[in-house]
N, C-alpha and C positions, 0 to 999 in steps of 0.2 A: 388112611388116603381117606378123600370127598365120599359122602355119598351123594351125591349129584357132580356136574360138574357139566359146562354152559362150552359145547363147539362150536364154534368156525367152518365149513365148510365151504368152500368157493370152487367151482366146480362148475363146469358148463356145460358137465353131459348129465342127460339128467339120468340115464341109467345106472351111471355112478356111484351120483345120488342118494338110489334109492338101493343100492349094495350098499354102500357104507349106512343107511335107517335100518337095513335089516339087518346088517351082520351087531347094529350095536344095539339096536329091539334085544336081541338075544343074548346081550350080557346080565347075567343076577348077579356083580358087583357094585358097580355106580349103576346112575340113572343119570344114562347122558341124556341131558335136551340140544337136540342139535337145528342149529341154524342155517341154512343156506342161501348163497350169493353164487349166482353164474356166471358176474364178473367181476374184475378186483374192487375198478368202482368200487358196483354194490357191497362189495364185501366189506370193503374200510370205511365206507358208512354205518352198515351197522356197526364197525369196532367201536364207532365213536361215543357211537350208544351209551359206549361201560357193559358190562358184565362178563364178556365174554373169557375162557377161560383158556385157551388151545384153540389152537387154527392146524386146520389141515389145509394146504395152501398146493393148490395143481398149477403144475409150471406153466401150460399152456393156456393160456385161457382168452377168449375174440381179443383183451384189450390190452395182452401185456405178455409175454414170451420170457423164459427161462430165469436169469440171475437177474433181474433186472424187475422182476417179478417180485423172486423175495427181497429185493435189495430196499425196493418201498413197501414193501409188506413191513420190513424189522422197523424202518422209517416212522411210519405212520399206526405200528403199534406197538413202539415199544414194550415190556413189560410184559408181554404176551408171548408161551413157548409157540413155537412152528414151527409142526412138520409138517416134512416135504413130499408131495405126488406127483409122480412121478412116471410115463413110460420108457424113459432113457434108464439103462439101467448101468451107467458112469458112477464110477466108484470116485471119478477126480473130480468132479462135477456135485459129489454129497459130499467128498472131502471139504471139498473149497466152499462149500455155503454154512455146511457145521462149524468150521473156522471163523465164518463170520456171521454167526450165533444162532443157528437155524439147530433146533431141539434135537430131529431128528429125520430122516430120509429113506424113504418106503417107495419099492419098485408094486405099481399095480398091481402089476398083471403076477407080483408071487406074492402079495399081500392076501393073508386072511381077516376071518374075525375075531379070531384071539390075539395074532402077534397087531393089531390097527390097537384096540381096548388096549393091551399093557404099554403100547409104546406114547397113545395118551395121558395117560397115571401114571408115567415116569418123565413124562417131560414134565407133567405139573412137578412133581417135584422133585426133581432134577431144578427147576425155574427158581422152588423155594427153597432150596438149597440144601433139602434133605436127602441130596441122593448126590454119591461124588460118580463122574466120569470126564474121559478123558479124552470120547470115540464118539462119533454115532451107532445106536445101538442096530439100526436098521433091521427094520421089524421084518424083512421079505425076508433076511438069514437069520438073525437069531430067535428072530419070535419077543424080542421087547422082553424074555424072561429074563434074564439076570444083564446084570451092568456089569462095565467096564471092567471090575472087579471080581465079577464069578461070585459075587453073591446078592442072592433071593432078598432082598431085604423090606420087599412092600408082600405084606398077605394080601391078595386080591382077591380073597373068600370072605373078607370077614364082615364086607356091611352092605348086605340084602337089597335089591333093586324093589325097590315102591311104586316104581312109575317105568312105564315105557319113555321108550325114546321120543322125544318131540321137536317136529322139523316147526320150529314159529313158523306164523306168517308175519310176515309182516306190511303195517297199515301206514299210508302215507293222506293228507289232509290240505284236499287247497280251498281256503274257506275267505271270506270278506273280512276278518280281524284275525288277525295276527296272533292275539294273544290266545285265540279257542286253541290253537299246537298245543300250547301248553298246560290245557283240560285234557287232552285226550292223551298225550302223552302221560300224562300224571297216571290215567287210570290205567291206560293198557300197562302200566309199570308193575299192577296183579295180578297178575296174569302172563304167565312163561309162554304160553300159547300165542303170543300176541308183540309185537315189537316194532314198537312208531319208528318209520323209517325218516322220512321230513314235512315237513309243511310250508306251500306256499303261499301268494294270496294274490295269484293272480293267473286265467286257463293255459296264459303260452306257456308259463314256465311250468306249471306243473305234465302239460305235455311234453313238452322235451326230457321235464325228467322223469315222467313217466315209459316214456321212448326209452329212455338213457339209461337210467334204474326205475326196472318194475316191478313195483308195488305188489303184494299178492290185491291187496284192495286200496284205493283211492278209494274217499269221501270228496263229492264235490256240494261246496254251495252253493241251494237253488236261488241263494239274490244276485248273485251275475248274473241273474236272468235267460231264462227259459230259452229264448231262444239261441241265445250266446252256450247255454251250456248244448244244448240239442246240433249246433251246427257241432262245439266241441268233439261228441261221441262219433257225427261223422267222418274229421279229418282221425280221432285217435284209430278206427277200422279201416279208412280208407291210403291212411297220407305215404310219399312215396317214401319214409325214412323207416312205414315198418307200423302195424300192429301193435298197439299196449297189448300187454296180456294179461293187464290188472281187473280184476271186478270193480262194476264204479256201483259205490253208492250215489245216490241223492239224499241231501238232505237237504230240508229249511225248515220256517217257522212255521207254514201251514204247507198242507201240498195236497191239490182239490184229487178226485178219483181221473179225470179229464188229464191234470197234466202228467197223474202216477203214469197213465195207463201210455202214456206220447211219450214219457222217458223210458220206462220197460220198454217200447218198440223198437226205441233210438239205438237201443243194448245194457240200458242201466242195468245192473241184478239187483240192487234194491234200496228201494223208499225209507225212509224215515227222518220224523219230526225230531228238534231240538229242542222239545223237550219229552221225549225220551228221558224212561228213567237207566241208570250207569248196566240194565242186566238186561232191557233190550241191548241199548249199542253193544254190549257183546257178542247177544244172541244174532244179529245180524251182520253184524264182521266176520264171525266164527262160519257163519253159511255161506256168504258169498265168498267167502276165502275157501271156503271146497268145493264150489266150482256150483253153489246153487243158489236161488235166489228166495229174495228174502221178502214181506212185507210186514209192516209194521200196522197191529189190528187199528182198525178204527177208520182207517184212508178212504179202504172201499167197502160198501156199505151194501146193503139188503142180495145180499149174496143168497143163491136161488137151493136149499138140500140138495145133496146127494140124491135125494130119494127122486128126485125132482128127472132129473138123467137118467136118474137108471133105468125112466122108465121109454124111453128113447132107443130104434133097432138099432141093432152095430153101425151100418149105412147114417145113421142120420148124427150118429154116435164120429164119425169120420169125416163129417158134413161139421160140427158142431168145432172138433180138436184144426181142420184146414178153418177153419175160418177166424181161428181164436189166432193165428198161425199172420193173420190177414191177409191172406188167401181170395182173389176176385171171384166172385162167379164159374168164372170160362178157365177160370187156375184150374179152381177145385171139380168144374167137372173132366179137363181135362187127365189130372190125376188120379183121377174116379173112374175113367173111360167111360161116362156117360152125359146125359146132355144136360147146357144150362136150363132148360125148362126143366128138369130133372131136379139141380140142383135148390134150382127155386121153388118146388114141390115139395122139397126136405126142410128146409129154411123153412115154409107153416107150419108147417106138422111139428117142429124142433120148438116157432114161438108157441105154439099153442099148448104145446105138453108142459114148455117151463116156465110159460107167465114172462118169459122174455121177452122186453120190446127190440129187436131189430140190429143189427150187427153189432152194434155198440154196448147194446147190455150186455150175448155173451160176449166178447171179450173180454170186459170188466169183468163178470165172474168166474169167464176162463185162467184169472189171478187167483182166483181163492181151491176153482175145483181140485183137489187130490187127483183127477183121472186126469187132468190134462199137465202132469208133471211128468217129464223124463227125466229114468234114470242117473244120477250126478256119474258123470265119467270115472268119476275120485272119491272116494267114502273116506272125510276127515276121522284123523288117530284117536281127538278125543267124542264124548259121549257131553253135550253141553247139557246142566239138567235148570238152568234159569232162563231158558226159554220162549220168552213171553209175546215173540208175535206170530204171523205168521210161515209157517215154511215149508217151500213144497217146490 
């Protein structure tokens, strides 16, 4: 049996996806690399990239349901074993789909980590022609422990796992030069935790794709124009078709401090120069995919040291934090329950103690100061060792 398997989970429930990740991470026989898509279209787009060895397919998806879901997947994922996941405990439906080519059928509320892991391994072996079977194992009932002949043909304890289960993060690129997509695709092919989803060459197409099949990270080329990108960021967060969930990275041949600040305030999560090395690009994508913000070293200059900020009182630090979030004096006063005049006095003291000039300077330094960083809601499963930029 292979020591690692790339599994694509097509499932719209984040809770169940997390459960599958936890189940597979506990297995000691195989290193499972888990890719997750929330719609059939997004899942089939991932299949087109290659490398998927097993598909776990929920039959009830936002863009497809029932037998149609399996039929479409089978047509576009020829040769890839498909295990069906459903809440419908229907033997008739199970037999129909297995007869049509599905490898197995699992009822969600009857499944567990052992049965799922074994069903995945057996489906790979059956597809390779190494295990004979004429009926579904249905991991919900048989736990995938025996094949149809009642034999235990696979020793699932033979290969110790060396890596934890990893949900690969998807990356898309919108660049004025279409060939750039091939460069990013080639770069990401060496990193199993990052998968290139698609490339586009227009902002309108990128917005449509991000809403239809949202990647974890979308890279936007600054060459489209600063105002065009700012308008795009506004549209992506307030559009009638829904807010895109992608973390946005802006990259360009050059990015000034003022431009970087405008992008960050508009909703971007990463700033990167096109001259950045491969390690910096990967570090940026991993950080943004993990829900945090990343800034390439050298874009913001003249940061104030942490020691200078440590001289601030607790109230002054609160004022600084609100200024960094873009709040005006009146709003800061309301939030802190003090008068606008008192806020101005605090600002005067802050400027004196830190040496920073004006609100703009405070905001710029805010993107570099660790104390301004919120704890991320989700901690990524990888531990990057090649980070060259600033992570906050």
